[in-house]
C-alpha positions, 0 to 999 in steps of 0.5 A: 500499499503506498502511504499517504505522504507519498501522494503529497506535494512538498519538500521532505528529505529528513526521513532518517531523522523523523524515524529516530524521532518516532522511535525514541518518542515516548508512549504518550509524548508531545511532538510539534512540527512548525512549518507544515504547509501541505503536510508531507513531512508530518504525514510520514511522521504520523505514518511511522507512529502508526505503523509502530503503534505509538500513541503520541500528541502531535501537533503541526504549526503553520499560518499557511501564508507562505515565507518572505524568502519564497514568493511563489509559495505566498502566491500559491496561498494566495489562490489555494486553501493550503490549510484545508489541503494540509488538513485533508492530507493528514487525515489520510494518515489515520493518525490523530493530529492537531493542526494549529493555524497560527504563527510559530510564536503565537502557537509556542505561547500555547505550550508549558515550558518543558512540555514537548519531547521534540520540536521540529522547525522549518518555518521561515528561513530567515535569520530573524524568524528562526532566532525568534522560533528558537528562543520561543520553542526551546523552553517548551522542550523536556530535559533531553528533549530534541530540537531539530529543523532544515535548511541548515545550509541556509546562512540565516538558519545556521547563524541563528542555530549556532548562536541560539544553541551553539555547536555542543551537541549539535548534529547536521546532515541527518538526511540525504543533502538535497539541494534545498536543505540539510536536517539539523538536531541538538538535545536540551541538556538532561 
């Protein structure tokens, strides 16, 4: 059977990282993906969790208007209801998920500090936005939790990650390096 994520258009090249997150996420744990767009990567994670029969609380966060650095996404969002498409795509996985149609920082404010086991950030890629996302979501992670993201090859992302998290414990290149990004991961000290 072809899994739903194969049918969703979008960018996704960090399967090994999401496999690791699915495996390590505690039963009943909490995962947040920031920057869901049409739902391809989050659908993959949901399918993995379903396959290993692991209950978790999963959130997808996106304002569904595209991003500043990619004008074509904003143009697409002006004519397509991306939020509705994302919700339909995620529903195909058969795994429960909550979609928060909010700006990243507004969504982060809804979570208690130390309430998340893993957060994946792939929203806007400019330095200011990534810095703000990291500052907002890092406190939401439990000790030992994983903060990860994509597009480390973009200057704004790399600079923000290095400044906010440092190099200790930072792993980069956790997926096949496609032309548009490199996955990265960092753990909150226990």
